[in-house]
C-alpha positions as CSV (number, residue, x, y, z in Angstrom):
1,M,0.1,-0.1,-0.1
2,N,1.2,3.5,-0.7
3,R,1.0,6.4,1.4
4,A,-1.9,7.8,-0.5
5,T,-4.6,5.4,0.9
6,V,-2.7,4.9,4.3
7,E,-2.3,7.8,6.3
8,P,-5.6,9.7,7.3
9,P,-6.5,13.0,6.2
10,A,-3.6,15.6,6.8
11,D,-6.9,18.6,7.3
12,W,-10.4,18.7,6.9
13,K,-10.1,19.6,3.4
14,E,-8.1,16.9,1.8
15,A,-10.8,14.8,3.7
16,R,-13.4,16.5,2.0
17,R,-11.3,16.0,-1.3
18,L,-10.9,12.3,-0.7
19,R,-14.5,11.8,0.2
20,A,-15.8,13.5,-2.9
21,W,-13.4,11.1,-4.4
22,E,-15.1,8.2,-2.8
23,L,-18.4,9.3,-3.4
24,V,-17.5,9.5,-7.1
25,Q,-16.0,6.1,-7.3
26,Q,-19.2,4.9,-5.8
27,G,-21.1,6.2,-8.6
28,W,-22.5,9.6,-7.4
29,K,-23.0,12.1,-9.8
30,Q,-20.6,15.3,-9.6
31,K,-23.9,17.8,-9.1
32,D,-24.7,15.5,-5.9
33,V,-21.0,15.3,-4.7
34,A,-21.0,18.8,-4.5
35,A,-24.3,19.3,-2.7
36,A,-23.5,16.9,-0.3
37,L,-20.4,18.4,0.7
38,G,-21.5,22.0,0.2
39,V,-18.7,22.7,-2.3
40,T,-19.1,23.9,-6.3
41,K,-19.8,21.3,-9.4
42,G,-16.2,22.6,-10.3
43,A,-14.4,22.0,-7.8
44,V,-15.7,18.6,-7.6
45,S,-14.9,18.2,-11.1
46,Q,-11.2,19.7,-10.5
47,W,-10.7,16.8,-7.7
48,V,-11.8,14.3,-10.0
49,S,-9.8,15.0,-12.8
50,Q,-7.0,15.2,-10.7
51,A,-7.8,11.9,-9.4
52,R,-8.0,10.6,-12.6
53,Q,-5.0,11.9,-14.0
54,G,-2.5,11.5,-10.6
55,G,-4.4,9.0,-8.5
56,I,-5.3,9.6,-4.9
57,A,-2.4,11.0,-4.0
58,A,-2.9,13.9,-6.2
59,L,-5.4,14.7,-4.0
60,R,-3.4,15.3,-1.0
61,R,-2.1,18.2,0.5
62,R,1.2,19.0,-0.8
63,K,3.6,21.4,1.4
64,H,3.8,24.5,-1.1
65,P,7.7,25.2,-2.0
66,G,8.4,28.8,-1.2
67,G,10.5,30.9,-3.1
68,R,14.0,29.9,-4.2
69,P,16.8,31.1,-1.8
70,K,18.4,33.7,-2.2
71,L,21.9,31.9,-0.8
72,D,23.1,29.0,-2.9
73,D,24.3,25.6,-0.8
74,G,27.9,26.8,-1.4
75,Q,27.7,30.4,0.6
76,R,24.9,29.0,3.3
77,E,28.4,26.4,3.8
78,R,30.8,29.4,3.6
79,L,28.7,31.5,6.1
80,P,29.9,29.7,9.8
81,E,33.4,30.1,8.4
82,L,32.9,33.6,7.7
83,L,31.4,34.1,11.2
84,A,34.0,32.4,12.8
85,R,36.3,35.2,12.0
86,G,34.4,37.3,14.8
87,P,32.4,40.2,14.8
88,G,35.8,42.3,14.9
89,A,36.7,41.2,11.8
90,Y,33.9,43.2,9.8
91,G,34.2,46.5,11.6
92,F,32.0,45.7,15.0
93,N,32.3,46.6,18.2
94,G,32.0,43.8,20.6
95,E,32.6,40.2,20.1
96,V,28.5,39.5,19.8
97,W,26.4,38.4,16.7
98,T,23.2,40.1,16.5
99,R,21.3,39.1,13.4
100,G,21.6,42.6,12.0
101,R,25.3,42.2,12.0
102,V,25.4,38.9,10.2
103,A,22.4,40.3,7.6
104,Q,25.3,43.1,6.9
105,V,28.1,40.5,6.6
106,I,25.7,38.4,4.1
107,E,24.9,41.6,2.1
108,Q,28.8,42.4,2.3
109,E,30.2,39.3,1.1
110,F,27.2,37.9,-1.0
111,G,25.5,41.0,-1.9
112,V,22.2,39.4,-1.1
113,S,19.9,41.4,1.5
114,Y,18.4,39.3,3.9
115,D,15.6,41.3,6.8
116,P,17.4,40.7,10.4
117,S,14.1,38.9,10.9
118,Q,15.3,36.3,8.6
119,V,18.7,35.8,9.6
120,G,17.7,33.4,12.6
121,R,16.1,30.6,10.1
122,I,19.5,30.7,7.9
123,L,21.5,30.6,10.9
124,K,19.7,27.8,12.5
125,G,20.2,26.0,9.1
126,C,23.8,26.7,9.5
127,G,23.8,24.5,12.8
128,W,24.2,28.0,14.9
129,S,21.9,28.6,18.2
130,Q,20.5,31.7,19.8
131,Q,22.7,32.0,22.7
132,K,22.3,34.8,25.5
133,P,25.9,36.5,26.3
134,A,27.2,35.7,29.4
135,L,27.4,39.0,31.3
136,R,31.0,38.7,33.0
137,S,34.2,40.5,33.0
138,T,36.9,39.2,30.7
139,Q,39.3,39.7,33.6
140,R,37.2,38.0,36.3
141,D,39.4,35.8,38.9
142,E,37.4,32.6,39.9
143,E,40.0,31.9,42.3
144,A,40.1,35.1,44.1
145,I,36.0,34.8,44.1
146,A,36.0,31.4,45.9
147,D,38.7,32.3,47.9
148,W,36.1,35.3,49.1
149,R,33.6,33.9,49.3
150,E,34.7,31.0,51.6
151,R,37.1,33.8,54.0
152,R,35.8,37.1,53.7
153,F,32.3,36.4,53.0
154,A,31.5,34.0,55.9
155,E,33.3,36.5,58.6
156,L,30.5,39.3,57.0
157,K,27.6,37.7,57.5
158,K,25.7,37.5,60.9
159,R,26.1,35.5,63.6
160,P,23.2,34.3,65.8
């Protein structure tokens, strides 16, 4: 058995198309199927035509492909390599990548303009994840902090 005959309908519209085909197969007239399902005769006619040409799979919901990506596969593979250089290599202050900064790098390197709201999707596809930067000083001395907690803080705590 193939996918089209085994899987349940993805949504009510798909179920309606499959039911229309089923009723036509049982000998119903297209105008009666249209009346029973609350659709136009033209819709039933299109569904029947699609099913006759492509089988029941033609009545299943298909994901729309969308537009072609602006960056090709090679450019997408190169993007993490470019970002690994760090924001400073592109004249940004600080060592944090933002979607706006990445959009600027994409435009500078590949001549392709993206809205910053779409850059997160591109980075996710490249294996990058959103991260909140740790707000800690680069001069932070973990040993001195641990020592202070053990000695000085213990002295400062109120005693019962």
